[in-house]
C-alpha positions, -999 to 999 in steps of 0.1 A, spaced: -464 100 -362 -457 129 -385 -474 161 -373 -477 194 -392 -475 226 -370 -489 259 -383 -490 293 -366 -499 327 -381 -509 345 -349 -480 370 -351 -460 385 -380 -440 353 -379 -456 329 -404 -445 294 -392 -448 259 -406 -430 229 -392 -430 191 -393 -424 170 -362 -422 133 -354 -442 124 -322 -433 90 -307 -446 72 -276 -418 87 -255 -410 120 -270 -409 142 -301 -385 157 -326 -389 188 -348 -377 176 -383 -381 208 -403 -392 244 -396 -397 275 -416 -405 309 -402 -408 341 -422 -415 374 -405 -439 394 -426 -471 407 -411 -487 414 -445 -481 381 -463 -496 353 -442 -517 340 -470 -489 341 -496 -464 324 -473 -484 296 -457 -487 271 -486 -451 274 -498 -438 269 -463 -459 238 -459 -446 224 -492 -410 232 -482 -410 215 -447 -426 184 -462 -400 184 -490 -371 188 -465 -385 158 -446 -391 137 -477 -427 134 -467 -461 142 -483 -494 154 -469 -506 117 -469 -479 109 -443 -494 133 -418 -511 119 -387 -523 152 -372 -521 190 -374 -514 214 -346 -523 250 -350 -518 281 -330 -552 296 -320 -539 330 -311 -546 355 -298 -538 374 -329 -551 400 -354 -581 387 -373 -567 386 -409 -534 369 -401 -547 344 -375 -574 330 -397 -550 320 -424 -533 294 -403 -565 281 -387 -584 279 -420 -555 261 -436 -552 236 -407 -589 229 -406 -592 225 -444 -563 201 -445 -575 181 -416 -609 177 -432 -595 167 -466 -570 143 -452 -593 129 -425 -568 135 -397 -573 153 -364 -565 189 -357 -555 203 -323 -553 239 -311 -527 254 -288 -529 290 -275 -500 308 -292 -490 327 -261 -486 293 -244 -461 284 -271 -440 314 -260 -447 305 -224 -428 311 -193 -391 312 -183 -384 283 -159 -382 294 -123 -397 329 -130 -431 344 -132 -433 354 -168 -453 378 -189 -457 367 -225 -469 395 -248 -473 398 -286 -481 429 -306 -519 434 -310 -515 466 -331 -536 497 -321 -508 503 -295 -520 472 -275 -506 438 -266 -520 403 -263 -507 389 -230 -508 362 -205 -489 354 -173 -471 321 -164 -460 308 -130 -426 295 -122 -435 260 -135 -447 275 -168 -485 271 -162 -507 299 -174 -522 318 -144 -538 348 -161 -550 356 -196 -550 357 -225 -561 393 -226 -557 424 -248 -548 457 -233 -526 488 -236 -490 479 -223 -494 500 -191 -524 480 -180 -509 445 -181 -502 425 -150 -471 437 -131 -465 406 -109 -442 391 -135 -404 390 -130 -395 389 -167 -413 394 -200 -409 377 -234 -425 381 -269 -424 407 -297 -450 428 -279 -429 429 -248 -399 440 -268 -419 467 -286 -431 482 -254 -403 473 -231 -401 508 -217 -437 507 -205 -439 472 -189 -417 478 -158 -400 444 -159 -369 429 -175 -376 420 -211 -357 391 -227 -347 390 -264 -360 354 -269 -384 338 -274 -398 366 -296 -424 344 -314 -443 312 -306 -419 282 -305 -426 251 -326 -412 227 -300 -436 241 -275 -466 237 -298 -457 200 -302 -451 195 -265 -484 210 -255 -503 189 -280 -483 156 -277 -505 139 -251 -536 144 -273 -517 133 -304 -504 101 -287 -539 93 -274 -555 97 -308 -579 122 -293 -608 134 -314 -602 164 -337 -609 197 -321 -626 228 -336 -599 254 -341 -616 283 -324 -596 315 -329 -588 338 -299 -595 372 -315 -603 388 -281 -618 418 -299 -640 425 -329 -624 428 -364 -618 462 -379 -641 454 -409 -678 451 -401 -708 444 -422 -729 473 -433 -759 480 -411 -783 483 -440 -791 505 -470 -806 540 -468 -837 545 -488 -831 565 -520 -865 581 -519 -878 600 -488 
């Protein structure tokens, strides 16, 4: 079954195509462009390119997996709206995966995964030695994140390495396509019903609606 994977929860705009079989999965094509200001411009061309590289069309897709964040409002919604719209038009299921889970833990070590949340904050979660999430996701200043971790990964960890108090690894820096597929594979194989792709914003967007109009005449 061909599965499209999309993630725009970080500055890395990612599209990929994977083949999920009854016993495993293979990533066939993957594109990632790091540009925190061009999620909307990059998403569609990347989808076209991974399909072209795999000699496939959207009609060959059996499911779509999307990273649900946490992530900044504007960028995150690009991937989720694209996935939801395509799933509806094509009549195929969509499945969400927490993007921090797709960075995940380092085998055998309690791991902090952290991405850049802007405003001098990070989105973060902690994973046990088996890779299971045991805390989060949350958004906090780097000094306030959990300190029980042995190592840290993610672009947020790299950016604030001097404030975390743990060893920071260079990779993975961004969510990993293979992890997205692995975490959704059971649902894909079972033909589970399509899921609403609920974004993990964790805080209110910067832009808010006006509270009302002041009267011109007093």
